[in-house]
C-alpha positions as CSV (number, residue, x, y, z in Angstrom):
1,M,116.9,98.5,121.7
2,R,113.8,100.1,123.5
3,R,110.4,99.1,122.3
4,V,108.5,102.0,120.6
5,G,104.8,100.9,120.9
6,R,102.9,98.2,122.4
7,K,101.6,96.7,119.3
8,I,101.0,97.4,115.5
9,I,97.9,96.2,114.2
10,L,97.7,95.6,110.6
11,R,94.1,95.5,109.1
12,P,93.2,94.9,105.5
13,L,90.2,97.0,104.7
14,V,89.7,94.7,101.7
15,Q,91.1,91.3,100.6
16,I,94.7,91.4,100.7
17,D,97.1,88.5,99.9
18,S,98.2,86.8,103.0
19,Q,101.9,86.7,101.6
20,I,102.3,90.5,101.4
21,L,100.3,90.6,104.9
22,G,103.1,88.5,106.6
23,I,105.9,90.6,104.7
24,L,104.5,93.9,106.0
25,K,103.9,92.5,109.4
26,Q,107.5,91.1,109.6
27,S,108.9,94.5,108.4
28,V,107.0,96.8,110.9
29,E,107.8,94.5,113.6
30,Q,111.4,95.0,112.8
31,A,111.3,98.6,111.9
32,F,109.4,99.5,115.3
33,N,110.8,96.8,117.5
34,C,107.0,95.9,118.9
35,P,105.0,92.9,117.9
36,G,102.5,93.1,115.1
37,E,99.1,91.6,114.5
38,I,97.1,90.8,111.5
39,E,93.3,91.6,111.8
40,T,91.3,89.3,109.5
41,Q,88.2,91.3,109.5
42,T,87.8,93.3,106.2
43,S,85.6,96.4,106.1
44,N,83.1,98.0,103.8
45,I,85.0,100.9,102.2
46,D,82.0,102.2,100.2
47,C,81.3,105.3,102.0
48,A,85.0,106.7,101.2
49,Y,84.3,106.2,97.3
50,D,84.2,109.1,95.2
51,P,82.6,108.2,91.8
52,N,83.6,111.4,90.0
53,R,87.1,110.7,90.8
54,K,86.9,106.8,90.8
55,Q,89.0,106.9,94.0
56,Y,88.6,106.5,97.7
57,L,89.2,109.3,100.1
58,A,92.0,108.4,102.4
59,S,90.5,110.4,105.5
60,A,87.4,108.5,105.2
61,L,89.4,105.4,105.7
62,L,91.2,106.7,108.7
63,A,87.9,107.7,110.2
64,A,86.9,104.0,109.5
65,L,89.9,102.7,111.4
66,L,89.1,104.7,114.3
67,S,85.9,103.0,114.8
68,S,87.6,100.2,116.8
69,K,89.0,100.6,120.2
70,M,93.0,100.1,120.2
71,E,95.3,99.6,123.3
72,E,97.0,102.8,124.4
73,G,100.5,103.3,122.7
74,S,99.3,100.9,119.7
75,R,99.0,102.0,116.1
76,R,96.8,100.5,113.4
77,L,97.7,100.5,109.7
78,G,94.8,99.9,107.3
79,I,95.8,98.1,104.1
80,V,93.9,98.6,100.7
81,D,94.3,97.8,97.1
82,T,92.4,100.7,95.7
83,D,93.6,104.0,94.4
84,L,93.6,106.7,97.2
85,Y,93.4,110.4,97.2
86,A,93.7,113.4,99.5
87,P,92.1,116.9,98.7
88,G,94.2,118.9,96.5
89,L,96.3,116.0,95.4
90,N,95.8,113.5,92.5
91,F,96.8,110.6,94.6
92,V,98.3,109.3,97.7
93,F,100.2,106.1,98.6
94,G,99.1,106.5,102.1
95,Q,98.1,108.9,104.8
96,A,98.3,109.0,108.6
97,D,96.4,110.7,111.5
98,I,99.1,111.3,114.1
99,E,97.1,112.0,117.1
100,S,94.9,108.6,116.7
101,G,97.9,106.6,115.7
102,V,96.1,105.0,112.7
103,A,97.4,105.2,108.9
104,V,96.4,103.5,105.7
105,V,98.5,102.6,102.9
106,S,97.5,101.5,99.3
107,L,99.0,98.8,97.3
108,Y,97.1,100.0,94.1
109,R,99.8,102.2,92.6
110,L,103.0,100.1,93.7
111,R,102.8,97.4,91.1
112,Q,104.5,97.8,88.0
113,E,101.8,96.0,85.9
114,R,99.7,99.2,86.6
115,Y,102.0,101.2,84.4
116,G,101.7,98.7,81.5
117,L,105.3,96.9,82.7
118,P,106.0,93.5,83.6
119,P,105.4,92.2,87.0
120,D,108.3,92.7,89.6
121,E,107.4,90.9,92.7
122,R,110.5,91.8,94.5
123,L,110.1,95.6,93.8
124,F,106.3,95.5,94.7
125,R,107.0,94.1,98.1
126,S,109.8,96.8,98.4
127,R,107.4,99.5,97.7
128,A,104.8,98.2,99.9
129,V,107.2,97.8,103.0
130,K,108.5,101.4,102.4
131,E,105.1,103.1,102.2
132,A,103.8,100.9,105.4
133,V,106.8,101.6,107.5
134,H,106.7,105.8,106.3
135,E,103.1,106.0,107.2
136,L,103.5,104.5,110.4
137,G,106.5,106.3,110.9
138,H,104.1,109.2,111.0
139,T,102.0,107.9,113.7
140,Y,105.0,107.9,116.0
141,Y,105.4,111.8,115.2
142,L,108.1,111.7,112.6
143,S,107.6,114.1,109.9
144,H,109.1,114.1,106.2
145,C,112.8,113.8,106.2
146,P,115.0,115.9,103.9
147,N,117.4,112.8,103.4
148,A,116.5,111.0,100.1
149,K,117.7,107.5,101.5
150,C,115.5,108.0,104.7
151,V,112.0,105.8,104.8
152,M,110.6,109.0,105.9
153,H,111.4,111.0,102.7
154,F,108.3,112.2,101.1
155,S,107.5,110.1,97.9
156,N,105.7,112.3,95.3
157,C,106.2,109.3,92.8
158,L,107.4,105.7,92.6
159,A,110.7,106.9,91.4
160,D,111.1,108.8,95.3
161,T,109.7,105.4,96.8
162,D,112.5,103.3,94.7
163,I,115.3,105.6,95.8
164,K,114.7,105.6,99.4
165,G,115.5,102.9,101.7
166,A,113.3,100.9,104.1
167,A,115.0,102.0,107.1
168,F,115.1,105.3,109.3
169,C,118.1,107.7,108.8
170,A,120.2,108.1,111.9
171,K,118.2,111.5,112.7
172,C,114.7,109.9,112.4
173,Q,115.9,106.8,114.4
174,Q,116.9,109.1,117.1
175,K,113.5,110.8,117.2
176,L,111.7,107.4,117.0
177,K,113.9,106.3,120.2
178,E,112.7,109.8,122.0
179,V,108.8,108.9,121.4
């Protein structure tokens, strides 16, 4: 299979558990057939915080990710464990800047215990992988897919994330090969 991009850089913007970082690295390497790298440097994300909403503006985090250079053809995924939003939306699981090749994903709303339910590590990891691959898919010019099982299907809520798979449907896989 043809390599899609040169490298995918995972950049935890805040302290993130090394085990979930390893799982995300392995999953994005497999999904995009290119090497992954975990950066160890965290960032001060206070500039993205909106005290009125008690959330972080996703686009401000994308701008922070753009502050360091990347190799041409590489992608960067910022990872946070804070609540994200975009203007006009109550929250977002993540966001991507297609032209620059950067994306951000939040683990905050992916845990069962956030909703008063018992922890489910397997489900949390599955959700994290799906959202990471989804946002990185946008950086490869993939749009939302109407196929509810495709990782590129839009998730309006966790039920949508849980229904979709962690892989690209045949149509999205073909588009990815053409990039």
